[in-house]
C-alpha positions as CSV (number, residue, x, y, z in Angstrom):
1,M,-19.5,3.0,16.2
2,T,-16.8,4.2,13.9
3,F,-13.4,2.5,13.8
4,V,-11.7,5.6,15.2
5,T,-13.9,5.6,18.2
6,K,-12.7,2.0,19.0
7,Q,-9.1,3.1,18.6
8,W,-8.9,5.1,21.7
9,V,-9.3,2.1,24.0
10,L,-5.7,0.9,23.5
11,L,-3.9,4.3,23.2
12,P,-2.2,4.5,26.6
13,V,-0.6,1.0,26.4
14,V,0.1,0.8,22.7
15,G,1.6,4.3,22.6
16,M,4.3,3.1,25.0
17,V,4.9,0.0,22.9
18,I,5.5,2.2,19.8
19,F,8.0,4.4,21.7
20,F,10.2,1.6,22.9
21,F,10.0,-1.0,20.1
22,L,9.3,0.7,16.8
23,Q,12.6,2.6,16.3
24,P,13.8,2.3,12.7
25,F,17.1,0.8,11.6
26,A,19.9,3.3,10.9
27,L,19.6,4.9,7.5
28,G,22.2,3.6,5.0
29,N,22.3,0.1,6.6
30,P,19.2,-1.5,5.1
31,Q,17.9,-4.9,6.2
32,V,17.4,-5.9,2.6
33,P,19.3,-5.0,-0.5
34,C,16.2,-3.8,-2.4
35,Y,12.6,-3.0,-2.0
36,F,9.9,-3.4,-4.7
37,I,6.4,-1.9,-4.3
38,F,3.2,-2.9,-6.0
39,G,-0.1,-1.3,-5.3
40,D,-2.5,1.7,-5.8
41,S,-2.7,5.3,-4.6
42,Q,-1.6,4.3,-1.1
43,D,1.9,3.9,-2.5
44,D,1.9,5.7,-5.8
45,N,4.7,8.3,-5.8
46,G,4.5,9.6,-9.4
47,N,3.7,6.7,-11.8
48,N,0.4,8.3,-12.9
49,N,1.8,11.9,-13.3
50,D,2.2,11.7,-17.1
51,L,-0.7,9.4,-17.8
52,N,-4.0,10.5,-19.3
53,T,-6.0,10.0,-16.1
54,T,-7.8,12.0,-13.5
55,A,-6.2,9.8,-10.8
56,K,-3.1,11.8,-10.2
57,A,-1.8,14.0,-7.3
58,N,1.1,16.0,-8.7
59,Y,-0.3,19.4,-7.8
60,P,-0.7,21.4,-4.6
61,P,-1.9,21.0,-1.9
62,Y,-0.7,17.4,-2.2
63,G,2.8,17.2,-0.9
64,I,2.6,20.3,1.2
65,D,4.6,18.6,4.0
66,F,6.9,16.7,1.6
67,P,10.4,18.2,1.0
68,E,10.0,18.0,-2.7
69,G,6.4,19.3,-2.8
70,P,3.8,17.6,-5.0
71,T,5.3,14.4,-6.5
72,G,2.3,12.3,-7.1
73,R,1.8,11.0,-3.5
74,F,-1.8,11.1,-2.5
75,T,-1.2,12.7,0.9
76,N,0.3,15.7,2.5
77,G,3.7,14.2,3.0
78,R,5.2,10.7,3.0
79,N,3.1,7.7,2.2
80,H,3.0,4.1,3.3
81,A,5.9,2.9,1.0
82,D,8.2,5.8,2.2
83,F,7.8,4.9,5.8
84,I,8.5,1.2,5.2
85,A,11.7,2.2,3.3
86,E,12.8,4.3,6.2
87,L,12.1,1.5,8.7
88,L,14.1,-0.9,6.5
89,G,17.0,1.5,6.8
90,F,17.2,2.9,3.2
91,A,18.7,6.3,2.8
92,G,16.2,7.3,0.2
93,Y,12.8,6.3,-1.3
94,M,12.2,3.9,-4.1
95,P,11.9,5.8,-7.5
96,P,8.6,5.4,-9.5
97,F,9.0,3.1,-12.4
98,A,8.0,5.9,-14.7
99,N,11.2,7.8,-13.8
100,I,13.8,5.0,-13.3
101,K,17.2,5.7,-14.8
102,G,20.3,3.5,-14.9
103,Q,21.3,2.0,-11.6
104,D,18.3,3.4,-9.7
105,I,16.8,0.0,-10.0
106,T,19.4,-1.7,-7.9
107,E,17.8,-0.7,-4.6
108,G,14.2,-1.1,-5.8
109,V,11.4,0.4,-7.8
110,N,7.9,1.6,-7.0
111,Y,5.4,0.3,-9.5
112,A,2.2,1.5,-7.7
113,S,-0.5,3.3,-9.7
114,A,-3.4,5.2,-8.3
115,A,-6.9,3.7,-9.2
116,S,-5.3,0.4,-10.1
117,G,-6.6,-3.0,-8.9
118,I,-6.2,-6.7,-9.0
119,L,-8.5,-6.8,-12.0
120,D,-7.4,-5.3,-15.3
121,Q,-10.8,-3.5,-15.7
122,T,-10.6,-1.6,-12.4
123,G,-10.3,2.2,-12.6
124,R,-10.4,2.3,-16.4
125,Q,-13.3,4.8,-16.3
126,L,-10.8,7.3,-14.8
127,G,-8.4,7.0,-17.8
128,D,-5.0,5.3,-18.1
129,I,-3.8,3.4,-15.1
130,V,-1.2,0.7,-14.5
131,S,-3.1,-2.5,-13.4
132,L,-1.4,-5.0,-11.2
133,N,-0.8,-7.3,-14.1
134,Q,0.9,-4.4,-15.9
135,Q,3.0,-3.6,-12.8
136,L,4.2,-7.2,-12.9
137,Q,5.1,-6.8,-16.5
138,N,7.1,-3.7,-15.6
139,H,8.9,-5.7,-12.9
140,R,9.8,-8.4,-15.5
141,R,11.5,-5.6,-17.5
142,V,13.4,-4.4,-14.4
143,T,14.6,-7.9,-13.6
144,S,16.0,-8.2,-17.2
145,Q,17.9,-5.0,-16.7
146,L,19.3,-6.3,-13.4
147,V,20.6,-9.4,-15.1
148,R,22.6,-7.1,-17.4
149,L,23.8,-5.0,-14.5
150,I,24.8,-7.9,-12.3
151,G,26.3,-9.9,-15.1
152,N,24.5,-13.3,-14.9
153,E,21.1,-14.7,-14.2
154,A,22.0,-17.0,-11.3
155,A,23.5,-14.1,-9.2
156,T,20.4,-11.9,-10.1
157,K,18.0,-14.6,-8.8
158,E,20.1,-14.9,-5.6
159,Y,20.0,-11.1,-5.2
160,L,16.2,-10.8,-5.9
161,A,15.5,-13.5,-3.3
162,K,16.9,-11.2,-0.6
163,C,14.7,-8.2,-1.5
164,L,11.4,-7.2,0.0
165,Y,8.2,-7.0,-2.0
166,T,5.0,-5.4,-0.7
167,F,1.5,-5.4,-2.1
168,A,-1.2,-3.0,-1.0
169,I,-4.0,-3.3,-3.5
170,G,-7.6,-4.3,-3.8
171,S,-9.5,-1.3,-2.5
172,N,-10.2,0.0,-6.0
173,D,-11.6,-3.3,-7.1
174,Y,-14.4,-2.4,-4.8
175,I,-14.5,1.4,-5.1
176,D,-14.0,1.6,-8.8
177,S,-15.4,-1.7,-10.0
178,Y,-17.8,-3.6,-7.7
179,L,-19.5,-0.5,-6.5
180,L,-20.0,0.8,-10.0
181,P,-22.7,-1.4,-11.5
182,E,-23.3,1.2,-14.2
183,C,-19.7,0.7,-15.4
184,Y,-19.0,-3.0,-14.6
185,A,-21.2,-6.0,-14.3
186,A,-19.4,-7.6,-11.3
187,S,-21.9,-6.5,-8.6
188,R,-24.8,-7.6,-10.8
189,L,-23.4,-11.0,-11.5
190,C,-21.5,-11.9,-8.3
191,T,-22.5,-12.1,-4.6
192,P,-20.0,-10.3,-2.3
193,R,-18.4,-13.6,-1.4
194,Q,-18.1,-14.7,-5.0
195,F,-16.5,-11.4,-5.9
196,A,-14.0,-11.8,-3.0
197,R,-13.1,-15.3,-4.1
198,M,-12.7,-14.1,-7.7
199,L,-10.3,-11.5,-6.6
200,I,-8.3,-14.0,-4.5
201,K,-8.0,-16.4,-7.4
202,E,-6.6,-13.7,-9.6
203,Y,-4.4,-12.4,-6.8
204,S,-3.0,-15.9,-6.2
205,Q,-1.9,-16.2,-9.8
206,Q,-0.3,-12.8,-9.8
207,L,1.7,-13.6,-6.6
208,R,2.9,-16.8,-8.1
209,K,4.0,-15.0,-11.1
210,L,6.1,-12.7,-8.9
211,Y,7.6,-15.8,-7.2
212,R,8.6,-17.1,-10.6
213,L,10.5,-13.8,-11.2
214,G,12.6,-14.5,-8.1
215,A,10.7,-12.9,-5.2
216,R,10.8,-14.8,-1.9
217,K,9.9,-12.1,0.8
218,I,6.5,-10.8,0.1
219,A,4.2,-8.8,2.4
220,I,0.5,-8.6,1.4
221,F,-1.6,-5.8,3.0
222,G,-5.2,-6.4,3.6
223,L,-7.9,-3.8,3.0
224,G,-9.1,-1.3,5.6
225,F,-12.6,0.0,6.5
226,L,-13.7,1.3,3.1
227,G,-17.1,2.0,4.5
228,C,-15.6,4.6,6.8
229,V,-13.7,6.8,4.4
230,P,-15.3,10.3,4.0
231,G,-16.0,9.7,0.3
232,L,-18.1,6.6,1.0
233,L,-19.9,7.5,4.2
234,S,-23.7,7.2,4.4
235,I,-25.9,10.2,4.0
236,D,-26.1,10.7,7.8
237,G,-22.3,10.7,8.0
238,T,-21.8,7.2,9.5
239,C,-19.8,4.2,8.3
240,V,-21.4,1.9,5.7
241,D,-21.3,-1.4,7.6
242,S,-22.4,-3.4,4.6
243,L,-19.4,-2.3,2.6
244,N,-17.1,-3.0,5.5
245,S,-18.5,-6.5,5.8
246,E,-18.1,-7.1,2.0
247,V,-14.4,-6.0,2.2
248,Q,-13.9,-8.3,5.2
249,L,-14.8,-11.3,3.1
250,F,-11.7,-10.5,0.9
251,N,-9.5,-10.1,4.0
252,E,-10.7,-13.4,5.4
253,E,-9.3,-15.1,2.3
254,L,-5.8,-13.6,2.6
255,K,-4.5,-15.5,5.6
256,P,-5.4,-18.9,4.1
257,L,-3.8,-17.7,0.8
258,V,-0.6,-16.9,2.7
259,D,-0.6,-20.4,4.3
260,E,-1.1,-22.0,0.9
261,L,1.7,-20.0,-0.8
262,N,4.2,-20.7,2.0
263,A,3.4,-24.4,1.9
264,E,3.5,-24.8,-1.9
265,L,6.3,-22.5,-2.9
266,S,9.9,-23.5,-1.9
267,S,11.8,-20.9,0.2
268,A,8.8,-18.5,0.1
269,H,8.1,-16.2,3.0
270,F,4.7,-14.6,2.5
271,I,3.1,-12.6,5.3
272,Y,-0.3,-11.0,5.7
273,V,-0.6,-7.5,7.2
274,N,-3.9,-7.1,8.9
275,V,-4.9,-3.5,8.2
276,T,-8.2,-3.6,10.0
277,A,-6.4,-4.9,13.2
278,I,-3.9,-2.1,12.9
279,T,-6.6,0.4,12.5
280,L,-8.3,-0.9,15.6
281,S,-5.1,-1.0,17.6
282,T,-4.3,2.6,17.9
283,M,-3.6,5.8,16.0
284,P,-1.8,9.0,17.2
285,A,-3.5,10.8,20.1
286,E,-3.5,14.0,18.1
287,I,-6.2,12.7,15.7
288,T,-9.6,14.0,16.6
289,I,-11.3,14.4,13.2
290,D,-12.1,11.1,11.4
291,K,-15.1,11.8,9.2
292,A,-13.8,14.8,7.1
293,P,-10.8,15.5,4.9
294,C,-8.1,18.1,5.6
295,C,-8.2,19.5,2.1
296,N,-11.1,20.9,0.2
297,V,-12.2,18.1,-2.2
298,S,-13.6,18.2,-5.7
299,T,-17.1,16.9,-6.4
300,T,-16.7,16.9,-10.2
301,V,-13.9,15.4,-12.4
302,S,-11.5,14.2,-9.7
303,A,-14.2,13.5,-7.2
304,G,-12.8,13.1,-3.7
305,Q,-9.4,14.5,-4.5
306,C,-8.1,17.8,-3.3
307,I,-9.1,20.9,-5.3
308,P,-5.9,22.2,-7.0
309,G,-4.3,25.2,-5.4
310,Q,-6.7,25.6,-2.4
311,I,-5.2,25.9,1.1
312,P,-5.8,22.8,3.3
313,C,-6.3,22.7,7.0
314,S,-3.4,23.9,9.2
315,N,-3.9,21.3,11.9
316,R,-3.1,18.4,9.7
317,N,-2.0,16.1,12.5
318,E,-5.5,16.2,13.9
319,Y,-7.1,14.7,10.7
320,Y,-7.2,11.0,9.9
321,F,-7.9,11.7,6.3
322,W,-6.1,14.0,3.9
323,D,-8.7,13.9,1.1
324,D,-11.9,11.9,0.8
325,F,-10.1,8.6,0.3
326,H,-6.5,8.8,1.6
327,P,-5.0,9.1,5.1
328,S,-2.8,11.9,6.2
329,E,0.9,11.4,6.7
330,I,0.7,10.9,10.5
331,V,-1.7,7.9,9.9
332,Y,0.6,6.4,7.3
333,E,3.5,6.7,9.7
334,A,1.7,5.0,12.7
335,S,0.2,2.2,10.6
336,S,3.6,1.5,8.8
337,R,5.4,1.2,12.1
338,L,2.8,-1.3,13.4
339,A,3.0,-3.3,10.2
340,Y,6.8,-3.3,10.5
341,S,7.0,-4.4,14.1
342,A,3.8,-6.5,14.4
343,L,4.6,-7.5,18.0
344,S,2.8,-10.8,18.7
345,S,0.7,-9.1,21.4
346,L,-0.9,-6.8,18.7
347,L,-1.6,-9.5,16.1
348,N,-1.1,-7.0,13.3
349,A,0.6,-9.4,10.9
350,Y,0.8,-13.1,10.2
351,P,3.0,-15.1,10.7
352,F,5.3,-12.1,11.7
353,G,5.9,-8.5,10.8
354,I,7.8,-6.9,7.9
355,G,10.9,-6.3,10.1
356,S,11.2,-10.0,10.8
357,L,10.6,-10.7,7.1
358,G,13.7,-8.6,6.3
359,D,15.8,-10.8,8.7
360,T,15.0,-14.1,7.0
361,D,18.5,-14.2,5.5
362,S,21.7,-12.2,5.2
363,R,21.8,-8.5,4.2
364,D,24.3,-8.7,1.4
365,K,24.6,-5.7,-0.8
366,L,24.9,-5.8,-4.6
367,E,28.3,-5.5,-6.3
368,I,27.7,-4.5,-9.9
369,Q,30.3,-5.8,-12.3
């Protein structure tokens, strides 16, 4: 049974919940003063465009439904980070770190890089990417710029403590590392549980590093059903249950990690967003195709990505997947809303949703000296 088959069970009830409770805040009145994004192609909005890598999406048909066209987002329109920014009440989207200029950084930055992972080695066979450790280094540079803009370090720390930080990363550590024994030794040397714990150990150190840079409101997204994406289906077109089970070992370690970080780090508010629970909760009723991508995908250099210039399907809201690995805009919207609200009856986030994380203190805006 595929995960989409299970989704239809709750559609009538959850659809009503979404309508009544998941309305975004008014644009221009954000819940938090700034929003910083760490992750991979789920959130990349252009950081890979000028890198020497095949992991980039700055060409059509990517962005066919985005006002600016192809920007580097790996979908037909807005991605996960865009919808979270809208729900938080921002008037615009966070700029990619590769393009930041001047005071753009005061409302946040998107550091996400396609093909990146928790491990530095992940995705390197595709060319240049920005690993999570490098993303954190880029954030350190941004915080130094903010000190100069705000005028003193104490005020900057107070400001950064009110911002939201999201992490959606780890899929590529499986797809582009653990599942490639010809490139990396991890799967030959580690059992699935050992690999999951190795990732969690590194992840914990990285999250603590961000805390030391002033972050206090941090949402950590778990991994989805990797064994059900079109690019990884079995020969007979069904989900690879063994891969889903391996990924779940990683997810099972995230909730205890959140508890540990909240207990050990003063004033910290870490939350875990349960992506698999969100996937099983509901998706838009329009979606009827869950095992094939909307665009024509390459089987060569950029395997699984859309073939440049080819016309995609016209009924895009009926497709769960845009290409062989990434959801369509309609899926990003639905899942982002559930992660934001995370009503207790849905159990989509722990200990509460992103919207509540934004309300953990006042919503003061920055005054630049």
